Backbone as JSON Lines, residues from 0, in Angstrom:
{"i":0,"aa":"M","n":[-14.51,37.17,-19.5],"ca":[-14.15,35.8,-19.99],"c":[-15.37,35.06,-19.32]}
{"i":1,"aa":"P","n":[-15.79,34.22,-20.28],"ca":[-17.08,33.37,-19.8],"c":[-16.66,32.31,-18.98]}
{"i":2,"aa":"I","n":[-17.37,31.87,-17.97],"ca":[-17.22,30.7,-17.11],"c":[-17.69,29.44,-17.56]}
{"i":3,"aa":"S","n":[-16.85,28.39,-17.74],"ca":[-17.21,27.21,-18.38],"c":[-18.04,26.36,-17.26]}
{"i":4,"aa":"L","n":[-19.24,25.86,-17.42],"ca":[-19.8,24.99,-16.61],"c":[-19.82,23.63,-17.15]}
{"i":5,"aa":"R","n":[-19.02,22.83,-16.5],"ca":[-18.86,21.57,-16.99],"c":[-19.77,20.72,-15.93]}
{"i":6,"aa":"I","n":[-20.58,19.9,-16.82],"ca":[-21.43,18.92,-15.87],"c":[-20.86,17.58,-16.03]}
{"i":7,"aa":"P","n":[-20.44,17.05,-14.86],"ca":[-19.97,15.72,-14.75],"c":[-20.75,14.64,-15.59]}
{"i":8,"aa":"T","n":[-20.16,13.77,-16.36],"ca":[-20.72,12.69,-16.91],"c":[-20.23,11.5,-16.43]}
{"i":9,"aa":"G","n":[-20.97,10.48,-16.26],"ca":[-20.46,9.26,-15.9],"c":[-20.26,9.08,-14.28]}
{"i":10,"aa":"P","n":[-19.85,8.02,-13.82],"ca":[-19.73,7.87,-12.41],"c":[-18.59,8.54,-11.77]}
{"i":11,"aa":"D","n":[-18.62,8.96,-10.68],"ca":[-17.65,9.67,-10.08],"c":[-16.31,8.8,-9.93]}
{"i":12,"aa":"P","n":[-15.06,9.34,-10.08],"ca":[-13.81,8.65,-10.05],"c":[-13.81,7.92,-8.82]}
{"i":13,"aa":"S","n":[-14.23,8.46,-7.69],"ca":[-14.08,7.67,-6.36],"c":[-14.88,6.52,-6.22]}
{"i":14,"aa":"T","n":[-16.01,6.56,-6.77],"ca":[-16.9,5.48,-6.85],"c":[-16.4,4.34,-7.6]}
{"i":15,"aa":"S","n":[-15.7,4.71,-8.84],"ca":[-15.05,3.5,-9.63],"c":[-14.02,2.95,-8.96]}
{"i":16,"aa":"A","n":[-13.23,3.75,-8.36],"ca":[-12.24,3.31,-7.49],"c":[-12.49,2.35,-6.38]}
{"i":17,"aa":"W","n":[-13.43,2.83,-5.79],"ca":[-13.96,2.01,-4.6],"c":[-14.42,0.71,-4.98]}
{"i":18,"aa":"S","n":[-15.17,0.61,-6.16],"ca":[-15.47,-0.66,-6.76],"c":[-14.37,-1.61,-6.81]}
{"i":19,"aa":"K","n":[-13.23,-0.95,-7.55],"ca":[-12.02,-1.75,-7.94],"c":[-11.37,-2.21,-6.57]}
{"i":20,"aa":"V","n":[-11.37,-1.48,-5.53],"ca":[-10.91,-1.81,-4.28],"c":[-11.64,-3.21,-3.76]}
{"i":21,"aa":"Q","n":[-13.03,-3.14,-3.81],"ca":[-13.75,-4.1,-3.14],"c":[-13.56,-5.48,-4.04]}
{"i":22,"aa":"G","n":[-13.4,-5.2,-5.35],"ca":[-13.2,-6.37,-6.08],"c":[-11.82,-7.03,-5.79]}
{"i":23,"aa":"R","n":[-10.84,-6.2,-5.71],"ca":[-9.38,-6.71,-5.5],"c":[-9.33,-7.14,-4.21]}
{"i":24,"aa":"A","n":[-9.92,-6.62,-3.15],"ca":[-9.87,-7.13,-1.85],"c":[-10.57,-8.58,-1.78]}
{"i":25,"aa":"T","n":[-11.68,-8.78,-2.43],"ca":[-12.26,-10.14,-2.53],"c":[-11.23,-11.16,-3.18]}
{"i":26,"aa":"Q","n":[-10.58,-10.78,-4.16],"ca":[-9.59,-11.49,-4.77],"c":[-8.43,-11.77,-3.85]}
{"i":27,"aa":"L","n":[-7.97,-10.82,-3.05],"ca":[-6.91,-11.05,-2.13],"c":[-7.23,-12.1,-0.98]}
{"i":28,"aa":"F","n":[-8.51,-11.83,-0.47],"ca":[-9.02,-12.83,0.5],"c":[-9.11,-14.22,-0.04]}
{"i":29,"aa":"E","n":[-9.51,-14.33,-1.09],"ca":[-9.74,-15.59,-1.9],"c":[-8.22,-16.23,-2.08]}
{"i":30,"aa":"A","n":[-7.28,-15.47,-2.45],"ca":[-5.91,-15.94,-2.83],"c":[-5.19,-16.39,-1.44]}
{"i":31,"aa":"L","n":[-5.53,-15.57,-0.33],"ca":[-4.91,-15.96,0.87],"c":[-5.63,-17.19,1.46]}
{"i":32,"aa":"D","n":[-6.86,-17.51,1.22],"ca":[-7.5,-18.66,1.66],"c":[-6.98,-19.74,0.79]}
{"i":33,"aa":"E","n":[-6.78,-19.55,-0.4],"ca":[-6.15,-20.69,-1.28],"c":[-4.69,-20.99,-0.67]}
{"i":34,"aa":"L","n":[-3.94,-20.01,-0.52],"ca":[-2.61,-20.14,0.07],"c":[-2.7,-20.83,1.34]}
{"i":35,"aa":"D","n":[-3.5,-20.51,2.2],"ca":[-3.52,-21.13,3.48],"c":[-3.87,-22.8,3.27]}
{"i":36,"aa":"E","n":[-4.81,-22.88,2.44],"ca":[-5.18,-24.43,2.11],"c":[-3.98,-25.08,1.58]}
{"i":37,"aa":"A","n":[-3.19,-24.58,0.89],"ca":[-2.06,-25.22,0.12],"c":[-0.87,-25.18,1.07]}
{"i":38,"aa":"G","n":[-0.92,-24.8,2.32],"ca":[0.19,-24.9,3.33],"c":[0.67,-23.48,3.7]}
{"i":39,"aa":"G","n":[0.39,-22.56,3.08],"ca":[0.88,-21.07,3.61],"c":[2.1,-20.91,2.9]}
{"i":40,"aa":"T","n":[2.52,-19.46,3.35],"ca":[3.73,-18.91,2.75],"c":[5.0,-19.74,3.24]}
{"i":41,"aa":"S","n":[5.04,-20.25,4.38],"ca":[6.16,-21.05,4.82],"c":[6.38,-22.25,4.0]}
{"i":42,"aa":"K","n":[5.41,-22.91,3.55],"ca":[5.51,-24.0,2.49],"c":[6.09,-23.5,1.33]}
{"i":43,"aa":"A","n":[5.44,-22.28,0.83],"ca":[5.87,-21.82,-0.6],"c":[7.3,-21.5,-0.52]}
{"i":44,"aa":"A","n":[7.66,-20.89,0.52],"ca":[9.18,-20.46,0.8],"c":[9.94,-21.71,0.7]}
{"i":45,"aa":"A","n":[9.56,-22.75,1.39],"ca":[10.45,-23.97,1.58],"c":[10.47,-24.65,0.13]}
{"i":46,"aa":"V","n":[9.29,-24.82,-0.5],"ca":[9.31,-25.49,-1.67],"c":[10.07,-24.79,-2.93]}
{"i":47,"aa":"G","n":[9.81,-23.58,-2.79],"ca":[10.25,-22.55,-3.82],"c":[11.78,-22.18,-3.47]}
{"i":48,"aa":"R","n":[12.26,-22.65,-2.49],"ca":[13.58,-22.36,-1.95],"c":[13.96,-20.8,-1.97]}
{"i":49,"aa":"W","n":[13.11,-20.08,-1.33],"ca":[13.23,-18.6,-1.54],"c":[14.47,-18.11,-0.95]}
{"i":50,"aa":"S","n":[15.13,-17.27,-1.4],"ca":[16.33,-16.62,-0.94],"c":[16.05,-15.69,0.2]}
{"i":51,"aa":"P","n":[16.85,-15.24,0.96],"ca":[16.55,-14.31,2.1],"c":[16.05,-13.05,1.34]}
{"i":52,"aa":"E","n":[16.39,-12.65,0.2],"ca":[15.86,-11.41,-0.38],"c":[14.59,-11.72,-0.89]}
{"i":53,"aa":"A","n":[14.14,-12.9,-1.29],"ca":[12.86,-13.07,-1.85],"c":[11.97,-13.19,-0.53]}
{"i":54,"aa":"M","n":[12.37,-13.62,0.57],"ca":[11.67,-13.61,1.9],"c":[11.32,-12.14,2.27]}
{"i":55,"aa":"D","n":[12.34,-11.24,2.13],"ca":[12.34,-9.98,2.41],"c":[11.25,-9.19,1.54]}
{"i":56,"aa":"R","n":[11.28,-9.52,0.28],"ca":[10.16,-8.92,-0.56],"c":[8.9,-9.23,-0.23]}
{"i":57,"aa":"A","n":[8.65,-10.59,0.0],"ca":[7.34,-11.1,0.37],"c":[6.74,-10.37,1.55]}
{"i":58,"aa":"I","n":[7.67,-10.22,2.57],"ca":[7.33,-9.66,3.88],"c":[6.98,-8.07,3.53]}
{"i":59,"aa":"G","n":[7.85,-7.47,2.86],"ca":[7.62,-6.18,2.32],"c":[6.14,-5.86,1.75]}
{"i":60,"aa":"S","n":[5.88,-6.73,0.67],"ca":[4.7,-6.54,0.06],"c":[3.55,-6.72,0.85]}
{"i":61,"aa":"L","n":[3.63,-7.72,1.83],"ca":[2.38,-7.79,2.64],"c":[2.39,-6.62,3.78]}
{"i":62,"aa":"L","n":[3.41,-6.24,4.19],"ca":[3.46,-4.99,5.07],"c":[2.83,-3.79,4.45]}
{"i":63,"aa":"A","n":[3.36,-3.48,3.14],"ca":[2.84,-2.42,2.39],"c":[1.31,-2.53,2.2]}
{"i":64,"aa":"A","n":[0.7,-3.75,1.92],"ca":[-0.71,-3.96,1.64],"c":[-1.49,-3.63,3.1]}
{"i":65,"aa":"R","n":[-0.82,-4.07,4.16],"ca":[-1.35,-3.79,5.33],"c":[-1.24,-2.09,5.79]}
{"i":66,"aa":"E","n":[-0.25,-1.65,5.42],"ca":[-0.17,-0.23,5.63],"c":[-1.31,0.68,4.98]}
{"i":67,"aa":"G","n":[-1.32,0.14,3.68],"ca":[-2.38,0.89,2.81],"c":[-3.92,0.61,3.29]}
{"i":68,"aa":"L","n":[-4.14,-0.62,3.68],"ca":[-5.46,-0.87,4.48],"c":[-5.65,-0.11,5.68]}
{"i":69,"aa":"D","n":[-4.48,-0.15,6.56],"ca":[-4.81,0.65,7.83],"c":[-5.0,1.99,7.62]}
{"i":70,"aa":"A","n":[-4.37,2.71,6.61],"ca":[-4.36,4.15,6.42],"c":[-5.83,4.33,5.69]}
{"i":71,"aa":"E","n":[-6.34,3.62,5.08],"ca":[-7.69,3.72,4.57],"c":[-8.74,3.67,5.6]}
{"i":72,"aa":"I","n":[-8.42,2.59,6.37],"ca":[-9.46,2.46,7.48],"c":[-9.63,3.75,8.45]}
{"i":73,"aa":"A","n":[-8.11,3.99,8.81],"ca":[-8.15,5.22,9.7],"c":[-8.84,6.53,9.09]}
{"i":74,"aa":"R","n":[-8.62,6.7,7.65],"ca":[-9.4,7.79,7.1],"c":[-10.97,7.71,7.13]}
{"i":75,"aa":"L","n":[-11.45,6.45,6.9],"ca":[-12.97,6.15,7.07],"c":[-13.42,6.36,8.42]}
{"i":76,"aa":"E","n":[-12.58,5.85,9.32],"ca":[-13.01,6.02,10.85],"c":[-13.02,7.48,11.25]}
{"i":77,"aa":"S","n":[-12.05,8.18,10.85],"ca":[-12.02,9.63,11.15],"c":[-13.28,10.3,10.54]}
{"i":78,"aa":"R","n":[-13.54,10.09,9.33],"ca":[-14.86,10.66,8.77],"c":[-16.0,10.26,9.59]}
{"i":79,"aa":"R","n":[-16.04,9.07,9.99],"ca":[-17.37,8.64,10.71],"c":[-17.41,9.29,12.09]}
{"i":80,"aa":"R","n":[-16.31,9.62,12.82],"ca":[-16.3,10.33,13.94],"c":[-16.73,11.83,13.74]}
{"i":81,"aa":"H","n":[-16.25,12.46,12.65],"ca":[-16.73,13.82,12.35],"c":[-18.17,13.9,11.66]}
{"i":82,"aa":"F","n":[-18.7,12.84,11.1],"ca":[-19.83,12.97,10.54],"c":[-20.71,11.81,10.88]}
{"i":83,"aa":"P","n":[-21.19,11.87,12.23],"ca":[-21.99,10.78,12.55],"c":[-23.36,10.49,11.81]}
{"i":84,"aa":"R","n":[-23.71,9.38,11.94],"ca":[-24.99,8.92,11.35],"c":[-26.31,9.89,11.67]}
{"i":85,"aa":"R","n":[-26.94,10.19,10.76],"ca":[-28.11,10.88,11.04],"c":[-29.29,10.0,11.41]}
{"i":86,"aa":"R","n":[-30.06,10.44,12.5],"ca":[-31.24,9.44,12.86],"c":[-32.26,9.59,11.83]}
{"i":87,"aa":"R","n":[-32.8,8.59,11.67],"ca":[-33.95,8.47,10.68],"c":[-35.2,8.61,11.59]}
{"i":88,"aa":"I","n":[-36.13,9.66,10.89],"ca":[-37.3,9.91,11.61],"c":[-38.4,8.97,10.88]}
{"i":89,"aa":"G","n":[-39.2,8.18,11.56],"ca":[-40.42,7.55,11.16],"c":[-40.07,6.18,10.99]}
């Protein structure tokens, strides 16, 4: 049986995913700044008359985002410890 040799075309999926993460992180930071300038989540909750369930959902979504970021940071830091930077010569 012949072995199929596939040559990848286009960018690596991890590179594309990383670009999306960077773009969406920028959007998140901008949205958080905008929220802060508008009075923050406390004001949004008061004006919107959030129910306790809505407050729980908001807290849950922020915690989930933080957990995802913390996990990815830990993976990246682990890689950095196992593969230190090479010294450049010259």
